[in-house]
Structures are given as structure tokens and as C-alpha cells.
C-alpha positions as CSV (number, residue, x, y, z in Angstrom):
1,M,213.1,158.9,165.2
2,K,215.4,161.7,167.1
3,T,218.5,161.6,167.9
4,R,219.5,162.0,171.5
5,F,221.3,165.2,170.5
6,Q,217.5,166.4,168.9
7,R,215.8,165.6,172.2
8,E,218.4,167.6,174.5
9,L,217.9,170.8,171.9
10,S,214.3,170.6,172.0
11,G,214.0,170.4,176.0
12,E,212.4,167.1,175.7
13,L,214.8,166.1,178.4
14,G,215.0,168.9,180.9
15,A,216.4,172.4,180.8
16,Y,219.6,171.0,181.6
17,W,220.3,168.9,178.9
18,Q,218.8,171.6,176.5
19,R,221.6,174.3,178.1
20,Q,224.4,172.0,177.5
21,A,223.0,171.3,174.1
22,E,222.9,175.1,173.1
23,A,226.5,175.5,174.5
24,D,227.6,172.8,172.4
25,L,226.6,174.6,169.4
26,E,228.2,177.9,170.6
27,R,231.4,175.8,170.9
28,I,231.3,174.4,167.7
29,K,230.4,177.8,165.9
30,A,233.3,178.9,167.9
31,D,235.4,175.9,166.3
32,L,234.3,176.4,163.1
33,D,234.9,180.6,163.4
34,S,238.5,179.6,164.6
35,G,239.6,177.0,162.0
36,A,240.0,174.4,164.4
37,I,236.7,172.8,162.3
38,T,237.4,173.3,158.3
39,I,235.1,172.4,155.6
40,D,237.1,172.3,152.2
41,E,235.3,172.7,148.6
42,A,233.6,169.2,148.8
43,G,232.3,170.1,151.7
44,V,234.5,167.7,153.9
45,A,234.4,168.7,157.2
46,R,237.6,167.6,159.4
47,N,238.9,168.2,162.8
48,C,241.6,170.2,163.9
49,I,244.0,167.2,163.1
50,G,242.2,167.2,159.6
51,R,240.3,163.9,160.5
52,A,236.6,163.7,158.7
53,L,234.2,164.2,161.4
54,M,232.3,161.4,163.3
55,D,228.5,161.5,163.1
56,D,227.9,162.9,166.5
57,L,230.1,166.3,165.8
58,L,228.7,166.2,162.1
59,E,224.8,166.2,163.4
60,K,225.8,169.5,165.8
61,L,228.0,171.1,162.9
62,L,224.9,170.7,160.6
63,L,223.0,172.7,162.7
64,V,225.2,176.0,163.2
65,T,226.2,175.8,158.9
66,D,224.9,174.7,155.6
67,R,228.4,174.4,154.3
68,A,229.0,170.9,155.0
69,D,228.1,168.0,153.1
70,S,227.1,165.0,155.3
71,A,227.6,162.4,152.6
72,A,230.8,163.6,151.6
73,T,232.2,163.8,155.3
74,R,230.7,160.5,155.8
75,A,232.7,159.0,152.7
76,A,235.9,160.8,153.7
77,R,235.8,159.3,157.1
78,E,235.4,156.1,155.5
79,A,238.0,156.2,153.0
80,E,240.3,157.3,156.2
81,V,239.3,154.3,158.1
82,Q,239.8,151.6,155.8
83,A,243.5,153.8,154.9
84,D,243.9,153.4,158.5
85,L,243.2,149.5,158.5
86,E,244.9,148.5,155.3
87,S,248.2,150.2,157.5
88,Y,247.2,148.5,160.5
89,R,247.3,145.2,158.4
90,A,250.4,145.6,156.8
91,S,252.0,146.7,159.8
92,K,251.1,143.8,161.8
93,K,253.5,141.4,163.2
94,A,252.9,137.9,165.0
95,P,252.5,137.9,168.6
96,S,255.4,138.1,170.9
97,A,256.2,135.0,172.9
98,E,255.2,137.7,175.9
99,E,252.1,138.2,174.2
100,L,251.2,134.7,173.7
101,A,251.7,133.9,177.4
102,E,249.5,136.9,178.3
103,M,246.6,135.7,176.2
104,R,247.1,132.3,177.3
105,A,246.8,133.4,181.0
106,A,243.9,135.4,180.1
107,F,241.8,132.7,177.8
108,G,243.4,129.6,178.7
109,E,245.6,127.1,176.9
110,G,243.9,125.6,173.4
111,T,241.8,128.7,173.0
112,T,241.6,130.7,169.5
113,V,242.0,134.0,169.5
114,V,240.9,136.2,166.8
115,D,242.3,139.7,165.8
116,A,239.1,141.8,165.2
117,L,240.7,144.2,162.9
118,T,242.5,141.2,160.7
119,G,240.7,138.0,161.2
120,E,243.9,136.6,162.1
121,E,242.9,133.5,164.5
122,I,245.8,132.5,167.1
123,Q,246.1,129.3,168.4
124,L,247.4,129.2,172.1
């Protein structure tokens, strides 16, 4: 099954989207040339702030260079996400009285609210 971008690039979705896809690839080439996108010796592709690329940009990058490694980039991104989640969990504080009042107003007294990142349940 083709991705949306592959369909755009092939012209399947019309000339406008094809031109936009081609322009995207030119911008990515320019970003690679300027150093806004880098690829390390392991093939991990990173953006201008050093984060491993998300799949949509990685897909496009792989069309303009063979130096990037999709598996290595995805593994690096997953490690970054896990580290960010651990940091969030470690620094998480109990909700303030104001936050609890806002949750009660939004969800109702007696409702259980769950933090989607930590799994913590808060009884209102």
C-alpha cells in the first residue's frame, strides 16, 4: 500500500499535489546540504535540534539520500521518546488545588481522570 506522500509524488492525486511533493523533496535536499538535517555514522537522521526524525520526514529523506538508515533512526527516536516519558514521570507532581477544581468543572465530581502518560488515576 502506498503512503499518501508516494501517491502525491506519483501524480495520483493530481498535478498540484505532485508539485508540492517535488518541492518538499527539494526543501529536504536543501536542509541536508545546509546541515539542518544531519545523518550520523550509524545512519541516524536528525533534525536541526538533534532529534531523530519522525516517519513522515524520514520517508521523504530516504527518497533523496541512501545514507540514512530507517531502522536506526526509528530505534533512536523510540529511545528518545522513552527517555522523555521517564523524565516526565519522574518530574510529575500531584495536581494543584486549582488543577483539581478545573478537572472537576470539566469532568464532574466523582469522576476518575487518568493521566495518559503515567497511568496515574486521579479521583475527583
